[in-house]
N, C-alpha and C positions, 0 to 999 in steps of 0.2 A: 290291403288296407282300405281300398275303395269299396270292396264288397262289404267289409265290416262296417264302414261308415253308412252304407245304404241300409244294412240290417238295423243298425242303431237308430237311424232316422225313422224307419218304419215302426220300431218298437216304441220310440219316444212319442211318435204321433199317436199311437194307440193309447199309451199311458196318459197323455195330456188331454186328449179330447174324445176318446172313446171310439168304439167300433163304427159308429155312424159316420164320423169324420173320415175314418180310414176308407170307407166306401165312397167318399166324395172329397178327395183332397182339393184344396184350393189351388188356384193357378200359381200363387206365389210359393206355396209349399212344394209343388211339383217342379217348378223351375229351379228352386233352390237345390233339390236333390239331383236334378239333371246337371246343373252347373258344377256341383261338387265332384262329379266324375272327371272334370277337367276337359281339355280339348278333345273333340270327337271327329277327327278326320276319317274319311272312308277307309275301312279295313283295319282300323286301330282297335286294340282291346277295349278301350273306353267306349267305342261305338257299340260293341257287342253288349256291354253292360247297360248302355243307354237303351238299347232295343228291349232288353229284359225289363228294365224299369218302366218304360212306356207301355209295353204290352200289359204289364200288371196294373198300371194306372188306368188303362182303357177298360180293363175288366172291372175294376173297382168302380168306375164311372157308370157302369150299367150297359156298356156297349156289348153287342152280340157278335158272334163269329169273329172274335178277335184273332188275328193271325199276322205272321210275318210272311210277306209274299216275295219270293225271289224274282228278280226281273232280269231280262237279257241285257248284258252290258252293251254299250255303244260300239265297242270293238273288243277283240280278244285281249288286247293289252290293258283294258280298263278293269278296275276292280269290280267284283260282283255287286249288284245293286239290290236293295231291299226296301220294300214299302210296308208300312205297318197299317193295317186296316181294322176297323171295327164299325158296327152299324147300329143305329136305333131303328128298328123296323117300323115302317109306317103302314097306312092302310092300303097303299099301292106300291108298285115297284118303281115308281118315279123317284128320283134321288136329288138331294142337295148335298154337296160335298163341302166339308171344312178341311182345309189343307194347311200344312206347315212343313218345315224341314228340321231334322234333328242332327244333321252333320254340321261341323264347324271347320274353320281354317285351323291350321296346325298349332297356332300360338294362342288361340282364344278359347276360354271355357264356354263362350256362346250363350250366356244367360239371355241377353236381349235378342241376339241373332243366332238361332231362332228358337231357343228354348222357350221364350215367352209365347211365340205363336203356337207351339205344340201344346203348352200348358193351357192357354186360353181355349184352344179347340176342345180339349178334353173337359175342361171346366164348363164350357158352354153345353157340352153333351149331357153333363150332370143336370144342368138347368132344364134342358129340353126333354129329358127323360120323365119329367114330372107331369107332362101333359100329352095327350094323344096327338099324333102327327099323321098328316095325310101322306107326305113324302117320307121315304126312308132317308135318314140323315146318316151320311157316311163320313167318318173321320179317317183321313189318309195322311200319313206322315212320311216324308221322303228323305232319302239320303241323296248324295250326288248333286245337291243344289249348288254348292260352292265351286263345283267343277264345270258348271254350265247347264244347270237345270236337268242333269242327266236322269235322275230318279223319276221326276214328275213326267218328263217326256216319255221315258220307257213305259211308265204305268199307263199313261193315256194311250200310247200306241198299242198296248196290250189289249185294250178294250175293242170289242167288235162294234160295228156301226150301230146296231140296235141298242147296245148298252150306252154308248155315247148319247144317243137320242133320248134316252131316259133321264139323263142328268139335266136338270133345270138350270143349275148354276153352280159354280165353285166360288167360295169365299176363301181367299188365301190370306193367311194371317202371318205377319212378318214384323219383327222388331217392335214389340209393345211394352209399355210400362216404364220407360225411362222418364224421370220427372222434368228434365229440361226441354222436353218436346215443345215445339211451337203450337201443337194441338193435334188431336186425332185427325187422320188424313185418309181419304179414299183415293186410291190410285186406279185410274182406268187406263192402264198402259197399253200402247199398241203392240200388236204382234203380227207376224206373217202367217197367213193361213196356209196350212200344210195340205198339199195335194198328194194323190196316190203315188205319183212319180218321185216325190221328194221324201218318201218315208225313210229311206236309207241315208239321206243326206245329213250332214252334221247340223245344218240349220235350215229351217223352212225358208223358202224364198218366194212364196206366193203373194197374193194381194195383201196389202196392209189393212188390218181390221182393228176396231176398237170395241170394248165391251158395249153392249146395247144400252140405250138410254133408260129402258124400263128397269134394268137391274140397278143402275146407278140411282135412279129415283127411289126404288124400294129401300136400298141401304141408307140413303140420306134421311128418308122419313123415319126409318127405324131408330136411327141415332137420335133424332129430335124427340121421338116418343119416350126415350128413357133418359133424357137430359144429357146426352152425349153427342152433340152436333158435330158432324164431320165436315172438314173443308175438302175441297176438290184440288188435288195435286199439291198445293202448298197453301197453308193458312194465311200467309202474308200477301202473296201475289197469285191468287187462284186463277183469275181470268187470263193473265199473261202467261202463266205456266201451261195452261191448257193449250193456248195458241202455239207456244213453243213446241210442245209435244206433238202437235198435229202438223207442224211444218218442217221439222228437222228430225234426224235420226236420234232416238233415245238410247243412251248407253245402259241405263238401269234395266233390270229384268227381275222377274220373280217366277215362282212355280205356277202362278196363274197364267203366265204366257203359254205354258205347255197346253193348258186346257183351251185357251183361246185359239191357239194354232190348230188344235184338233177339232174346232168347231163347237166348243162348249163355252157358253158365256162365263166370264170370270172377272172378278175385281180383287184388288189387294187392299187390305186394311192395315194401317201402320201408324206408329208414332213418329216415324221418320218421314219428312216431307221431301219434295222434289229438290229443294235447295239446302236442306238441313238434315244431314244424317246424324245419328247418335255418335257423339265424339268417341265413344268406346268401340265403335264398329271395327271388328276384326282385331281388336287389341286385347292384351291380357287383362285389362281392367274391366272387361265385360263380365262382371260377376253379379250374382243374384242380390247381394246386399244393397246395390245401388238402385234396384228397381223399386217402384212404388206399389205396395200391395193393393192400396185402394184403387189405383189407376188400372191395375190388372182386373180387379173386380168390375169396374165400370166397363171395361172392354168386354168382359164375359157377358154382362147384361146386354150390351149393344149387339154382340154377335148373335146371342140367343134371340133377341128381338128381330134381327134381320132374317134369321131362318124362319121364325114364326110368320113373318109378313110374307116371305116368299112361299111358305107352305100353303097359304091361302089361294095361290094361283092354280088354276086348273091345268095350265100349260104355259109355255112361253108366249108372251104377247108379240105383236109384230115388231121385229127388230129394226132399230134405227140407230146407226152409230155416228151420225153427223149431228152433233149437239154441243152446247156449252152449258156449264153450270154457273149460274150467277144469282146471288142472293139466296142461295139454298134451293134454287129451282132449276130443273133441267129444261133448257130451252132447245127444243128440237128444231130440225131444219125448217119445218113449216112455220114455226114461230119467228125465226130469224128472217125468213123470206117475207112474212107478213109485215113485220116492222119495216124492213127495207123497202118493200113495195109501196107502203103508205107514204114513206118519205119521198120515194121516187115520183109518185103521182102528184104530191104537193109541189115538187120541184118542176114538174112539167107545167102545171098551171102557173107557177111563179115565173117560169121562163118564157111564156108566150110573148112574142115580140109585139110592139105597138104597131099601129097602122103605118104601112110604108107607102100607100098610094098617095100620089101627089108630092112626095118628097123628092128632092133633087137627087141626082145620081151620087153626088158626094155624100149626102146624108144617108142614103140607102147603104152605101159602102161602109160608113161608120157604124150603122146599126147592125149590119151583117157581121162585122168584126167583133162587136160586143156580144152578139148572139151565138156565134159558132163555138167558142170555147165552152160556154155553158151547155150547148147542145151535145158536144162531145163528152162532157162530164156525165151528163144524164144517160147517154147511150152506154158508155163504159161502165157506169155504176150498175145499170140493169144487168149487163152481161156478167159482171163480177158476182152479183148476188146469186145468179143461177149456176155459175161455174164453180164458185168456191164460197158457198153460203157461210161457212163457219169463219173463215179468215176474213171475209168481207165485212165483218163487224168492225174492223179497224177503220172502215170508210164511213160508218154511220155518223160519227160526230161531225165529219166534214160535210156530209149531206145535210145534217140539221143546221149547221152554220150557213150553208149556201142558201137556205130559205130566207135569210135576212142579211143580204150582202150590204156592207156599209158603204157610204159614199166617200168618207174621208180616207186619205192615203194611209195614215198611221193605223186606222182601224182595219183597213184591208190587210195590212201587214200582220196585225194581231190575229185576224181571222185565219191567215195562212199558218201562223205558228200554232194556233189552237187545233187546226185541222191536222197538222203534222205530229202533234203531241202523242197520239196513240201509237204511231209508228216509232217515235223515239223511245217510248216506254217499252214497246215490244223489243226493240233493238237492245236496250239495257238488260231486259230479262234474258234475251238470248245470250248475251255476253256473260251474264251471271251464271247461266246454265253451263256454259263452256268451262268457266273457271271452277265450278262445283263438280266438274266431271260428269254431269248428268246428260249432256247431249254431245253429238258428234257433228260439228259444223261442216265437215267435209263429206258428209254422207249424202249430200244432194238435198234439194228441196222436195220434201215428201208429199207436199200438196200438189205437185205438178208444176213444171216450169211455165206452162201456158197460163196457169192461174196466177202465178207470181207476177208475170209480165203484165197481165190484165189489171191486177190490183195496183201495180206501180204506175201503169198508164193512166188509170183513173185518178190517182193521186196527182200526177203531173197535170192532168187536165184541170183539176181543182185549183192548183197553184196558178196556172196560166189564166184561168177564168177570173180570178181575183186580181191578178197582176195587171191585166189589160182592161179591166172593167173601168168604164168611164160613166159618170152620171149623165142622164139626158140633159139637153141644153137648158131646159126650164129649171131643172134641179140645180145645175151648175150656177145659173144666174142667181138663184135663191141663196146658194151658199156664199157667192161672191158679195151679195148685198149685206150679209150679216156683219 
């Protein structure tokens, strides 16, 4: 019955819109046909039918060398893995990869997760085929994602070092088109860099790396260019979620992680944000009828625009993975350091003590007590900026407030509260991530315990500085006379 439904769908498509449309099925048409096959767990008959459907759609989209590539299973007990490949040849052998996964959990037809990503990747290839390309664009669709990114990891591991070096970037497409989304989201999820000794391990355990800032910048600018601006990590709390991702272990993963672990820059594009997954995720209700065709079209345009922007690069720019996205702009480590250093210089000039010569021993002791907490705050702030520049942005509001320390006690208390506010918001975001199942609070502080202690020490010095601050005698007299 499923094969008959597939044949009837193809025949109906030809009758309705003609042969030109058959050669270029829309993302919604393709995801509808894919979801009608039902759940597609690895090794199921429905997955075999999905492979046939997707290979046919890739050929119709104009991709060359379309094929199903058998991959080595992670262990003899695992089901065989298959990757579906097709390419749009460019002027060079350098590559840009569009990826998604076609397997599902056992109870879900997987329209959004991840039939939508597969469909948008193929539809974007149709768009890209209309113009010459410098890079070869390769569409790769994986199985084994639901069992731990097995397909994508096996595919990346099958590439030799030279082939990996030719891949400029991977754009992984996941869960697109559901209308209740908070907004289109770019995920720059961390991954563990895989080393030669860990190739056979179940999970990479090397250094923690993030997608480079240049790739994030290119994708953000592309979305803006086609009227589809992307938020970073979460549309509602972008800066806080970025800090959470950089400081604790993230539970979420995607096939882009396999590329990043293999040394290939990768980001994931999705309608599911860090705190808000599609409510039909892994449910029987994940059907094509609930997806928005217009939203899938806009995703298709945004992905094609991102590939064209990346295609203009002659090669990968200098990588920098310590950055934050704020206001639609990528603020690299040097930008954060510059802002922090300007504040620090201003604090140094603001904190220069008055003349101590000629003062009594008691007065010098009072001045020293007022000066030392501020001195400690400035020293610790500078150390935090260079040790953990990204996380130290939580200290910048306190640094700005310290430039204008108030004299009245109630204002000093207000300054303390305002300086602590970013940390309170960060704590709430961390708790939200835990309840959403997005982060593992027991996975250790990923930024390094020394950095955490340094930031907390700087915060403590700020509190002490304001708590023990006393106005000079002349200022105190002026206040008393009012």
